[in-house]
N, C-alpha and C positions, 0 to 999 in steps of 0.2 A: 700229538706224536709221531712218530715220521712213518711212511707205512712199511716198510722194509721191516720194520720193530714190531709191527705186528700182523704182515701178510702172512699164513699156515698155509704152511708145504699142502702139496696135495696129499693124502690118506692120513693123515697128525689131525682133525674134526675131532678126534676122542680119544681120551689118553693114551698117552704108551709109555707112559713110566710112571710107578708108584708114586707117590704120593709116603710119608714120612708116617703114616697112622692110617688101620682103617678104620678107627670111631670119626676119625677129623673129613675121611672121606664121606662115609656115609652122613653126619653131618651137614658138608658142603653140598652137596648131594649129585644131580649130572654134571658133567664135568664141562658140555656141549649148551649152548644155549637153548633152547625152545628153538624147535619146527613150527611152531603152530601160530600161533598172531603174538604178538608183542606189543609191549606201551614208545618200546624207538622204532624208528626208520630200520632198515637192513644196510648194514655197512659191507659193499662192495659185490651186494649181492647175497650175503650171506646174513642168519637172526642172527639180530643183536640183542642184550639183553639188560634189563638193570635190577639187579637184587641191592635189598636195604636190608639192614643191620643197627636192628635196637637191642636192650638191656632194662628191662624194668622190674620193679622192684612190686609187692604183688599189689598194691597200692592204683599204682600205674603211675612212682612216678621217674622219670628216667635219671632222678640222678637226686646225692649225697653228697649236704656240705657241697653244691654247687659244680659239684662233676660225677662222671659217670663212673667213676675211678672204685665207687665204697662200694658197686654194685658187681655184679658174675662171682664165679669163679675161678680157677687155673688153665681151667677145659674153654670155658667162656671167652678170656686175652688167648689160644690156642683155637679156635674157631676163629673169631678176631682177626690174628693172623692167613691165615688162613683163606676164606673167603676176602683177604685183601689178593693171594699167593696165584689163588683163583683169576681177581679184574686187570686188566688191561690199563683202568683209572680209577683213582677212589672217588668221588667226589664228596665236598665237602663243604658246608655254608662258614662266611670266612667267621662269624662271631665264633661258634666251634671249634675254630683251630683257636681264638684267643684266649678263652675258657677255657681248653684244656692243652695249652701250649703242644701241637701240634705240632712235631718231625717230618722227615721227610721218610717213606718207603721203600729198604733200604733189600738189596736182593737174601732172599733166603736161599740158601746148599742143600735142602731140604729137597725146596724140590724146583733145586736151576735144570734138572733135565725135563721135567714134564715141561713145565713152563718153553721147553726150547724144541721140544717138541707139535709142541703149540704154534711155533713161528712167534712168538713172545717175548718184549726184554724180557733183558735180566730182571726186572723191576717194574711194576705198574705205576704209569707218577701222579704224582697229588696235587688233583686238579681241586683250585678256589673258585666256588663261585661272593662275588664281592662287588656288590656293587659305588662302594666308599672307599676301595681300597683301601683305608686305611689297616693295613700292615705296616706290623715293624722290623724292618730289612735285617737287624742284630738279632729275631727271633730265631727259636728250633726250626720255624718253618722257610731259611735262609743257607738251612743247612750245610747241603751239600753245593751249595753256591757257594760256600767258604771252603768247602771240601774236607768240611768234617765227618764227612756218610759215606764212602766208599762206596761206589756201588748206582748207589740212589740219586735221582734223577733232579733238576731244579723245577722249581714250582710249576705247578702251569692257571694263572691267576683268570678267570673268566667272568670280563663286564658288559655291560655295552657299547653301546659307542659310543657316545660322549666320555666315558670313563678310560675307554682305551685311549681315548686322544688327549688326556688331562695330564697337567706336569708331574700327578704323583702317579699313574700308571708309567712314565718317566722312570721315575727316582725306583719306581719297584723295575722296573729295567735294565737298569745300569747296577744295583742289586745279580742281578746274574735270572732274577726269575723272566718266563713269556708270560707277559698280557695278549690276550687271547677277544681281540668285537668278536662278542657274540649278535650281534645286534638290539634286541631287545636285552637280554639280561637275567630276563627267566628260566627258568629250569631244564623248559622246554626245549630251551632257546641254547641251552648248553647242553641239552645231551646230543640235540643236534648236532653242533658243535666236535660234543666229542668222536658221533660215528661217523661222522664226513670224516676225521681223520685219523680213523680207522679201528676204532676202539671199537670188540664185539659186547666184551667186560666193561660194564663199568655195578661198580661199590656203592651206594648214596650211604653214609657213617653219620648223618644230621647236621646241625641241629631240628631243631625238634620244627620248627619253620622253614626251612629245605627243607623238609620230609611231607609233611601238608600241604607245601606246594606240589611236592611231585602225585603226592594224591591223587589231588586234587586236578590233577594235569591226567590222573590216568596210565604215568609213569611206572609204576615198581610192577617186575612181573612176581619176583618171590623176595617174602620177605622173613629172613632168619628171627625170629624173638623170646629172645632168652628173659624167663622167669626164675630171681633170686626171691629167696623163699624168706625177704626180711619185709617184714610192717613196720610203715616209714608215717613219721606221724602225724607229715602234710603231703602230697602233692608236692613233691618243692619243683617243680619240670613234668609239665607234660608232657607223654610222649609225640603227639602231634599238637602242632597250631597253626590253627589259618587256615583249616582247610576243610574246602565246601563240605556239604551235607552225608552229600551222595555216598550209597553202602557200595563199597567195593569187595563182590563176593570172592572167598580166598579158597582152597581145599588146601588137609590137612595134608602135604608131604610124610613129614615126618618127625616121629616125636620121641627127645630119647629125657633120661631120668637117669640125672645126677649124684652118687651114693651121697648128698649132700642138703638131695633135695631141689636141687638147681634142676630145671624144667630148659630143654630146649629142645622148641618147634621151629619147622620149616610149611610154612606159608606156598603156596601156587596160585598167580591169580587166574579166575575162571576168567573164559570171555570169551 
C-alpha cells in the first residue's frame, strides 16, 4: 500500500466523523490502535493493531455446508463490513479465498468521511497469504484488476521468496495483482510486511490455519467472536487449527445480545 494512502494527518488519530450506526461503532470498539503493547511492530512510530473476526455455531463449528455463510445474521454481516472499513488491510489465507470465493473490498460511502479523516485509502487492501500461489485469475478476487469493482484495490499477494520469484507469481502480476516477497512467507512475516507498508489497522478473517498461526505467534490484539444460536450436528470446521497449546489470556470488552439470541463478543489480549 502506498504511504500517502495511510499517512494520518496531525489531530486525526481519533475518529472525527461518525459512522453509519451507533451500535456498529459499539461493536467495532476503539477507533485508534491501542497505545499499549500490541502483537505487531509499530508503523512509523505509531502503534499497529491486529484484529481477528470469527463466527461460530454453539458447538464450535466455523462452517455449515462448507462455508461460514450459514452462520451469523444481518448484524454479523454488517459488523464484518464495519470492521473491514476500520482496517488498512484485510488479511486472508488463500484456502479461504478459494472456498468463499472472495472478492475485493469496495469503498463504502457510509465510511468515506471517517476513512478520509484518518488519512486512509478509500478502501482497505485485500491481502492474501499464499505459499503455492494457486489462485484463479478469473475469480472474483481479481475483479478490481478487470475494472469490475469500482474503487476497490487490486489484491496484494503475500508469499515467500521462492514464490515471489516464480513463474506463477509473474502470471498473477500480469493479471494485475501485486505479489510481495515477505521473506519467510509465514504469518508473522506477512504482518510485518503489511506494517512496513504503512498498515496500522490489520484485520484477519481466517481461515482456521491462518488464525491458528496468528494465535501461535501471539499477534491477535482484539478478537470479534459471533456466536450463532445454532447447534451443528458436527464440528464441520473448527475455528482454528494448528495452533500451539499455549493459552493467550483475553479480556471481555463488549457483549451484545441480538434479538434472535446471536451473541456478539469482543475480547482484547491481556499482555
